[in-house]
C-alpha positions in Angstrom: 153.8 99.7 189.1 155.0 103.1 188.6 157.3 102.0 185.6 154.3 100.2 184.1 152.1 103.4 184.2 154.9 105.4 182.8 155.4 103.0 179.8 151.7 103.0 179.3 151.6 106.7 179.0 154.7 106.9 176.9 153.2 104.3 174.3 149.6 105.6 174.6 148.6 107.4 171.4 144.8 108.5 171.3 144.8 108.7 167.6 146.0 105.1 167.1 143.7 103.8 169.6 140.7 105.4 167.9 141.8 104.1 164.5 142.2 100.6 166.0 138.9 100.7 167.5 137.3 101.5 164.3 139.0 98.8 162.5 137.9 96.4 165.3 134.3 97.8 165.2 134.1 97.6 161.4 135.5 94.1 161.1 133.0 92.7 163.8 130.1 94.5 162.0 131.3 93.2 158.7 131.4 89.6 159.9 128.0 90.0 161.7 126.4 91.4 158.6 127.5 88.5 156.3 126.5 86.0 158.9 123.1 87.4 159.5 122.4 87.9 155.9 123.1 84.2 155.3 121.4 82.6 158.3 118.5 85.0 159.2 118.0 86.6 155.7 118.1 90.1 157.2 119.9 93.1 155.8 121.6 96.1 157.7 119.0 98.4 156.3 116.2 97.1 158.5 115.6 97.7 162.1 114.9 94.0 162.8 118.6 93.4 162.0 119.4 94.9 165.4 117.5 92.1 167.1 119.9 89.5 165.5 122.9 91.0 167.0 123.8 89.5 170.5 124.9 92.6 172.3 127.1 91.3 175.1 128.9 89.0 172.4 129.1 92.1 170.0 130.7 94.3 172.5 133.2 91.6 173.7 134.3 90.7 170.2 135.1 94.2 169.5 137.0 94.6 172.7 139.0 91.5 172.1 139.7 92.5 168.4 140.7 95.9 169.5 143.1 94.5 172.1 144.6 92.0 169.5 145.1 94.8 166.9 146.5 97.2 169.6 149.1 94.5 170.7 149.9 93.5 167.2 150.6 97.1 165.9 152.4 98.1 168.8 154.8 95.1 168.3 155.4 95.4 164.7 155.3 99.3 164.5 154.3 99.5 160.9 152.2 102.3 160.3 151.8 101.5 156.5 150.3 97.9 157.2 148.0 99.4 159.9 146.6 102.1 157.5 146.2 99.7 154.7 144.4 97.3 157.0 142.0 100.3 157.9 141.3 101.1 154.4 140.6 97.4 153.5 138.2 96.8 156.5 136.4 100.0 155.9 136.0 99.6 152.3 134.8 95.9 152.7 132.2 97.1 155.3 131.0 99.9 153.2 130.8 97.6 150.2 128.8 95.0 152.1 126.6 97.8 153.4 125.7 99.2 149.9 125.2 95.7 148.3 122.5 95.2 151.0 121.0 98.7 150.7 121.3 99.4 146.9 120.2 103.0 147.2 122.3 105.7 145.3 122.0 108.3 148.0 123.0 105.7 150.7 126.0 104.9 148.5 126.8 108.5 148.3 126.9 109.0 152.0 129.2 105.8 152.3 131.5 107.3 149.9 131.6 110.5 151.8 132.5 108.7 155.0 135.1 106.8 153.4 136.9 110.1 152.5 137.8 110.4 156.1 139.5 107.0 156.0 141.4 107.8 152.9 142.4 111.3 154.2 144.0 109.6 157.2 145.5 106.7 155.5 147.1 108.6 152.6 148.6 111.5 154.5 151.4 113.0 152.3 153.9 113.1 155.1 153.2 109.5 155.8 153.1 108.3 152.3 156.7 107.4 151.8 155.5 103.8 152.0 153.1 104.2 149.3 154.6 106.9 147.3 153.9 106.3 143.8 156.8 108.1 142.1 158.9 105.9 139.8 162.0 108.1 140.0 165.0 106.6 141.5 166.2 110.0 142.8 164.0 110.3 145.7 164.8 107.0 147.1 168.6 107.7 146.8 168.3 110.9 148.9 166.1 109.1 151.6 168.4 106.2 152.1 168.1 102.3 151.9 165.4 102.2 154.4 163.1 104.4 152.4 163.8 102.3 149.3 162.6 99.3 151.0 159.4 100.9 152.2 158.6 102.5 148.8 158.5 99.1 147.3 155.6 98.3 149.4 153.1 100.8 147.7 154.7 100.8 144.4 154.6 98.5 141.5 158.2 97.6 141.0 157.9 96.5 137.2 155.5 96.8 134.4 154.9 93.2 134.8 153.1 93.9 138.0 150.9 96.6 136.2 150.1 94.2 133.5 149.2 91.5 135.8 146.7 93.8 137.6 145.2 94.9 134.3 144.8 91.6 132.8 143.3 90.2 136.1 141.0 93.2 136.1 139.8 92.8 132.6 139.3 89.0 132.9 137.1 89.6 136.1 135.2 92.2 134.3 134.6 89.8 131.3 133.7 87.0 133.7 131.2 89.1 135.7 129.8 91.2 132.9 129.9 88.6 130.1 128.9 85.8 132.4 125.7 87.4 133.8 124.6 88.8 130.5 125.1 85.3 128.9 123.0 83.9 131.7 120.2 86.3 130.8 120.1 84.6 127.4 120.2 81.3 128.9 117.4 82.0 131.5 115.2 83.4 128.6 115.3 87.1 130.2 117.0 88.7 127.2 114.3 90.3 125.0 114.1 90.7 121.3 115.2 94.5 121.7 118.1 94.4 121.5 119.4 90.8 121.9 117.1 88.9 119.6 117.3 91.2 116.6 121.1 91.7 116.7 121.4 87.9 117.0 119.3 87.4 113.9 121.2 90.1 112.2 124.6 88.0 112.8 122.7 85.0 111.5 122.2 86.8 108.3 125.7 88.2 108.3 127.0 84.7 108.7 124.9 83.4 105.8 124.5 86.2 103.5 127.0 88.7 104.7 124.1 91.2 104.9 122.9 93.0 108.1 119.3 92.0 107.5 116.7 91.3 110.1 112.9 90.6 110.2 112.4 91.1 114.0 113.7 94.7 114.1 111.0 96.5 112.0 108.6 93.6 111.3 109.8 93.0 107.7 113.0 92.2 106.0 115.3 95.1 106.3 118.9 95.9 106.7 120.0 97.2 110.1 122.0 99.7 108.1 118.5 101.4 107.5 118.4 101.9 111.0 121.7 102.7 112.1 124.9 102.9 110.1 126.8 100.3 112.3 129.5 98.7 109.9 131.7 98.0 113.0 129.5 94.9 113.6 131.3 92.9 111.2 134.4 93.0 113.4 132.6 90.5 115.8 131.6 88.3 112.8 134.4 85.9 112.9 133.7 85.3 116.7 130.1 84.7 115.9 131.0 82.3 113.2 132.9 80.1 115.5 130.0 79.7 117.9 126.7 81.1 116.5 124.5 81.7 119.4 123.4 84.8 121.2 125.6 84.2 124.1 128.6 84.7 122.0 127.5 88.3 121.3 127.0 88.9 125.0 130.4 87.7 125.9 132.1 89.6 123.1 130.4 92.8 124.2 132.1 92.6 127.6 135.4 91.6 125.9 135.6 94.6 123.7 134.7 97.0 126.5 137.4 95.3 128.6 139.8 96.1 125.8 139.5 99.7 126.5 142.0 99.0 129.3 144.8 99.1 126.6 144.4 102.7 125.3 143.5 103.7 128.8 146.8 102.6 129.9 148.5 104.6 127.4 146.6 107.8 128.2 147.7 107.2 132.0 151.3 107.0 130.9 150.9 110.2 128.6 149.7 112.1 131.6 152.3 111.1 134.0 150.5 108.7 136.2 152.6 106.1 138.0 152.2 102.4 137.7 150.2 102.2 140.9 148.0 104.9 139.8 147.6 103.5 136.5 146.7 100.1 138.0 144.0 101.8 140.3 142.6 103.8 137.4 142.3 100.4 135.5 140.4 98.9 138.4 138.1 102.0 138.6 137.4 101.6 134.9 136.3 98.1 135.2 134.3 99.0 138.3 132.7 102.1 136.9 129.0 101.3 136.6 128.6 102.8 133.1 130.8 100.1 131.6 129.3 97.1 133.0 125.8 98.4 133.4 125.3 99.1 129.8 125.7 95.6 129.0 122.7 94.5 130.8 120.3 95.5 128.0 122.3 93.2 125.9 124.4 93.6 122.7 124.3 96.9 120.9 126.5 98.8 118.5 127.6 101.3 121.2 129.7 98.5 122.8 132.5 99.8 120.6 132.4 103.4 121.8 134.8 103.0 125.0 137.4 101.3 123.0 137.5 103.5 120.0 137.0 106.7 121.9 139.9 106.0 124.2 142.0 104.8 121.2 141.2 108.0 119.3 142.1 110.1 122.3 145.3 108.1 123.0 146.6 108.5 119.4 145.7 112.2 119.2 147.5 112.9 122.5 150.6 111.1 120.9 150.2 113.0 117.7 150.1 109.5 115.8 148.6 110.5 112.6 148.1 106.9 111.2 146.6 105.8 114.5 144.3 108.8 114.8 142.9 108.2 111.3 142.3 104.5 111.8 140.6 105.1 115.3 138.5 107.8 113.9 137.3 105.6 111.0 136.5 102.9 113.5 134.7 105.3 115.8 132.5 106.8 112.9 131.6 103.1 112.0 129.9 102.6 115.3 126.8 104.4 114.5 125.8 107.7 112.9 125.7 109.7 116.0 129.2 108.6 117.1 130.3 111.5 114.8 129.1 113.8 117.7 131.9 112.3 120.0 134.5 112.6 117.3 133.5 116.3 116.7 133.7 117.2 120.5 136.9 115.4 120.8 138.5 117.1 117.8 137.2 120.6 119.0 138.8 119.9 122.3 142.1 118.8 120.6 142.1 122.2 118.6 142.5 124.0 121.9 144.9 121.5 123.6 147.1 121.2 120.7 146.6 124.5 118.8 150.2 124.8 117.8 151.1 121.4 116.8 148.1 119.7 115.3 145.6 122.4 114.2 145.8 121.4 110.7 145.2 117.6 110.9 142.7 118.2 113.6 140.7 120.7 111.4 140.8 118.1 108.5 139.5 115.3 110.7 136.8 117.7 112.2 135.5 118.6 108.7 135.5 114.9 107.7 133.5 114.0 110.9 131.0 116.7 110.3 130.5 115.5 106.7 130.1 112.1 107.6 127.5 112.9 110.1 125.5 115.0 107.6 125.9 112.3 104.9 124.6 109.4 107.3 121.8 111.5 108.5 120.7 112.3 105.0 121.3 108.7 104.0 119.0 107.3 106.8 116.3 109.7 105.8 116.3 108.3 102.3 116.7 104.7 103.0 115.2 104.4 106.3 113.1 106.3 108.9 115.9 109.0 109.5 117.6 109.8 112.7 115.5 109.2 115.7 115.1 112.8 116.8 111.6 112.3 118.3 113.4 111.2 121.4 114.1 115.1 121.9 110.8 116.2 121.5 110.7 117.5 125.0 113.2 120.1 123.9 111.5 121.3 120.7 108.8 123.8 120.6 105.9 123.5 117.9 107.0 122.5 114.4 110.3 124.3 114.5 112.3 121.2 113.4 114.4 119.0 115.6 117.9 120.4 115.7 116.8 124.0 115.0 114.0 123.6 117.6 116.4 122.4 120.3 118.8 125.2 119.7 116.0 127.7 119.9 114.8 126.3 123.2 118.1 126.5 124.8 118.8 130.1 123.6 115.2 131.4 124.4 114.7 129.6 127.7 117.8 128.2 129.6 115.7 127.9 132.7 113.5 125.3 130.9 116.7 123.3 130.0 117.5 123.3 133.6 114.2 121.8 134.5 114.8 119.0 132.1 118.3 118.3 133.2 117.9 118.3 136.8 115.0 115.9 137.5 115.0 113.4 140.2 115.7 110.5 137.9 118.5 112.4 136.3 120.0 113.5 139.5 120.3 109.9 140.4 121.9 109.1 137.1 124.3 112.0 137.6 125.5 110.4 140.9 125.9 107.0 139.3 127.9 108.5 136.5 129.5 111.6 137.8 129.4 110.9 141.4 131.2 107.6 141.0 134.0 109.5 139.5 134.1 111.9 142.6 133.1 114.7 140.2 136.7 114.9 138.9 135.6 115.5 135.4 134.5 119.0 136.6 137.6 119.7 138.7 139.5 122.0 136.2 139.9 125.6 135.4 140.6 124.8 131.7 137.2 125.6 130.1 138.2 123.7 127.0 137.7 120.4 128.7 134.1 121.1 129.4 133.6 120.6 125.6 133.8 116.8 126.2 130.9 117.0 128.6 128.6 118.0 125.7 127.6 114.5 124.7 126.8 113.7 128.3 124.5 116.7 128.5 123.1 116.3 125.0 122.5 112.4 124.9 121.9 111.6 128.6 120.4 114.7 130.4 118.5 116.9 127.8 115.9 114.2 126.6 113.1 112.8 128.7 113.6 109.5 126.8 114.0 107.3 129.9 116.5 104.9 128.6 119.1 107.8 127.9 119.5 108.6 131.6 119.8 105.0 132.8 123.2 103.2 133.3 121.6 99.9 132.4 121.3 100.9 128.8 123.9 101.4 126.4 123.4 105.2 125.8 126.0 106.1 128.5 128.8 104.2 127.0 130.2 107.0 124.9 129.5 109.9 127.3 130.8 108.0 130.3 134.0 107.2 128.4 134.7 110.8 127.9 133.8 111.6 131.7 136.3 108.9 132.7 139.0 110.4 130.4 138.4 113.8 132.0 138.8 112.3 135.4 142.2 110.8 134.5 143.4 114.0 133.0 142.2 116.2 135.9 143.6 113.7 138.4 147.0 114.0 136.7 147.2 117.6 137.4 146.2 117.5 141.1 148.7 118.5 143.6 150.7 115.4 145.0 149.0 115.5 148.4 145.4 115.5 146.8 146.4 112.9 144.1 147.6 110.5 146.7 144.3 110.3 148.2 142.1 110.9 145.0 143.3 107.9 142.9 142.6 105.2 145.5 139.4 107.0 146.4 138.4 106.8 142.8 138.6 103.2 142.9 136.8 102.7 146.0 134.1 105.1 145.0 133.5 103.0 141.8 133.6 99.9 143.8 130.8 101.2 146.1 128.6 102.5 143.2 129.1 99.3 141.4 127.9 97.5 144.5 124.8 99.6 144.8 124.0 99.3 141.1 125.4 96.8 138.6 126.2 94.1 141.2 122.5 93.8 142.0 122.0 92.4 138.4 124.1 89.4 139.5 120.8 87.9 140.9 120.5 86.2 137.7 123.0 83.6 138.7 120.7 82.7 141.6 117.6 82.4 139.5 119.5 80.5 136.7 120.8 77.9 139.2 117.5 77.3 141.1 116.2 73.7 140.7 112.7 74.9 139.5 114.1 77.2 136.9 116.5 74.5 135.6 113.4 72.5 134.9 111.7 75.3 133.1 114.7 76.1 131.0 114.9 72.3 130.0 111.3 72.5 128.9 112.0 75.7 126.9 114.9 74.1 125.2 112.7 71.0 124.3 109.9 73.0 123.0 111.9 75.3 120.7 114.0 72.3 119.6 110.7 70.9 117.9 110.5 73.9 115.6 112.3 73.3 112.2 115.3 75.6 111.5 113.9 76.5 108.1 110.5 77.5 109.6 109.2 81.0 110.2 108.2 81.8 113.8 106.3 84.4 115.5 107.4 84.4 119.2 107.0 86.4 122.4 110.0 88.6 123.2 112.0 86.5 125.6 112.0 83.7 123.2 113.3 85.6 120.2 117.0 85.2 121.1 116.9 81.5 121.2 115.1 81.3 117.8 117.2 84.0 116.0 119.1 81.4 113.9 116.5 81.5 111.1 115.5 83.8 108.3 112.0 84.5 109.3 111.3 85.7 112.9 108.8 88.2 114.3 108.0 89.4 117.7 104.4 88.7 118.5 103.7 92.1 120.1 104.7 94.1 117.2 103.8 91.9 114.2 100.7 91.5 112.0 102.5 88.7 110.0 101.5 85.1 109.8 104.1 82.3 110.2 104.0 78.6 110.3 105.0 78.4 114.1 104.0 80.5 117.0 105.9 80.2 120.4 104.5 81.7 123.5 106.2 82.5 126.8 103.6 81.6 129.6 105.9 82.4 132.7 104.0 85.8 133.2 100.5 86.8 132.6 100.3 88.8 129.4 97.6 90.9 127.8 99.2 90.6 124.3 97.5 87.1 123.7 95.4 84.3 125.2 96.8 80.8 125.0 93.4 79.4 125.1 92.7 81.2 121.7 95.3 78.7 120.3 94.5 75.6 122.5 90.9 75.8 121.4 91.2 76.5 117.9 91.3 73.7 115.3 93.5 76.0 113.1 96.5 75.3 115.3 98.1 72.2 116.2 99.8 72.0 119.7 103.5 71.1 119.3 104.4 71.5 122.9 102.4 72.9 125.9 103.4 73.4 129.5 101.0 75.3 131.6 102.4 78.6 133.0 105.8 77.9 131.1 105.7 77.6 127.2 103.5 76.6 124.4 104.4 76.0 120.7 101.8 75.8 118.0 101.7 75.1 114.3 99.5 77.0 112.0 97.7 74.2 109.9 96.5 76.9 107.4 99.7 78.7 106.8 100.7 76.8 103.7 97.2 77.3 102.2 97.2 81.1 102.9 100.7 81.4 101.6 
């Protein structure tokens, strides 16, 4: 008996017992959370959830799980496995919690709690197992046993890194491209922007012009609204399958391709293979990248790929690659020049000795292009949309000059516009998901890359600018992610060991609290009732001839976009031969009875509370 007590005291380790108890507790709570959500339809964020938990069984299960874990780890004595299991269980529990409670501040709290797990699991003195150094020297000094343990945490070859990157990219495309494609198939994608861009690609395919009728309610080239020639890069793929879903999927593919230059940037800054793999995973989970796709196709989709490519080639001092990527970046949109200018000004300080001349020339070219395109738009179109910054302009002092005057004269007012409640949530979703790493630097030149974030996303009171579910954060978010990578690479080893996996975990949690919620479209699309509705929609719209002009409500426009004449009912005063009305939700824009009870209109298809299609019998006479 005495020997047993001595052995127990010898082997007893309070810290390990606490860790194993936390693992058992989180594991049991995780299983219960999933089970109760499925069976009782209750979430952890509600007090009634507690009533579904059998207390005695709950305590017993935790005790049994703790005993099993304790016996197991005392036998195998592998601290690396124990710590990685702790990370896995706590991260899965936190992820389950945030997807059931999609609140940005709750998510922030869960991220903060996870920092304790990661601080313990990735202690520098115990990280021989997961040391991410690729050098052989350290392993040689430590002996054969250390070589064997190092392989557990490090990717032994480029092949492993590439597999992780490919799988991450494919999963990103499957989730983002799949869900946004379902938005189209479920008639949830509106005319702005899915319908108008789909019609634009119809014109690009048939006439090689970027014309639309549904964007400004008359036949007009999209180039009169935004200078976006990069869209032609997607035309071959649209030509293969000329549907709006093609554009949705291609948007996800292009953003996923940003992994390629990102890997190069990670290598440029000395990140190891495992760190690079975790960074790629974080990129795919970063809410900005997938969230911006959920307002459908937009020219800003090219920004992550071309910004990262531009930064990579500038870092490598590859002149040819820099020029090509700069041209592609400027071809995204007229205001893409702002990103180019900020990047090049930043590079003037980073590479002031080696690349000053080439960077100055590219900077001047970018400024001239920006001036040229803004003047061109004012001549052939409605000009740059500066009205979205009216909250920063006093009186009639002009847009840009007025903004500068406001900032210089009253910086306190700028703070009131930047730090609103909505924007604080946006800051947490964009900067908090990156652990505020973009700001962790003493090198002031890096803050130049935050200018687009402040200018485009925080200064304006235009609601869509500070929402991750719109495309306006693609460019600024990419620069923030780049800053996070650069600043990570300069952290001390003990901080970096924790920060890199924590970055991936934080992005996972914020993804769960935000973008993952949009996957509800899968359930809606697969419901039996909705499948019947979609079948009726498809049947009704198939009755409209391809060469006929149509006026339609917004969610019907993408499906009708493969024609020359298409107007959105809400905005138009035009007359077309066919009218298509979505009746799923009540609308004050029209009254279906005005068409049903009017001899002027022939009812082609009508399903109450679903869809109606009419033909204007007087259209040809008035035409």
